Each structure stands twice: as structure tokens, then as C-alpha cells.
N, C-alpha and C positions, 0 to 999 in steps of 0.2 A: 504494500500500500504506500510505501514511502517513495518508490520510484515509478516512472512511467508517465504516460500522458494524463491529463486531467480526467479524461473519460475513463481510463482504466482504474484510476484512483477512486473515482466516484462509484464505479461498479463494485470495487473491492470493499469500500466502506459501507455500501448499501447491503452487501452480503453479511458483513459483520453486524450491521444494525438489525437485520432480520434474525440473525442468530440470537442477539441480545433480547429482542422482543419476545422470543419464545422462552417460556419459564425454564424449560429444561436447558436451553442454551445458556441462559443467564446463570443458572445454578452451576453448570459445568465450568464456565469461565471463572466464576467467583469461588469455586470450591477450594482451590489452592492459591496461595499467595503468588506463586510463580506465574500461573496463567493470568491472574488479575494484573500483575505487574507488567507482563508482556503486552497485554492489550492496552493498558494505560500508557506505557512507553510509546507504543506506535501512535496512539491518538495524540499524545503530546508532541511527537515529532511532526505529525501532520499539521497541527496547529501552528507550529513554528514555520513550516513551509508556507502555510496560508497567509502569513503576514506579508510574504513577498509576492505571492501570486494573486491573492485576493479573490479566490474562487468561492463565491457565495454559496453556490449549490453544494459544493463539497463541505463547506463549513457547517451547513445545515445538518448534514448527516453525522458529522463528528459531534456536534452539540447533542444530537439525539442519542448517540451512543453514551456520552457522558451522563446524560440525564437518566438513561436506563440503568447504568451502573450505580448511580446514586440511589435509585429505587431499591436495589438490593442492599446497599449499605444502611438505608433507613430501616429496612425490614429487620436486619440483624441487630441494630441498635434497640429497636422496640422489643425484640425477642429477648434480649438480655436484661432488660429493665424489670 
């Protein structure tokens, strides 16, 4: 997702977004710190690239991925309280 054309990056992040939107996919990614960290690192690198390219369509998908990851974090925080 970090290299390639804007179209290929958009398709890749769309696939990740669809995985995260599925409860099983979100659970799988957030199950271990390594998976969560890997996805978070790639998303962070994409945001850094977006500062230069200003691809709004791509940014929209990245933000939705972060939002979905935060849903899982909120669930775990409420579960532990």
C-alpha cells in the first residue's frame, strides 16, 4: 500500500477497510499487538505520503480504517471497566 500509483493504493486501502469493517477481520487484526502495529504503521506511512500528494479519496479510506480500529479499542476499554 505504500508504493504504486494512487489507484493501486486506493484499491489496497479499500480492501483493508473492508476487512476492518467485518467483525471477524477487525478481531483478527487486533488480536495480537504485532498485527495491530503492522496495520497502524502502514496507515501512518500512508498519511505521511498524503501530505505530499494530497489524494483526498485515499485519505478518506485511511481515516475510515483508523476510525474502525478505534471502535475496537473503545470496545476493549469498556470491557475492562
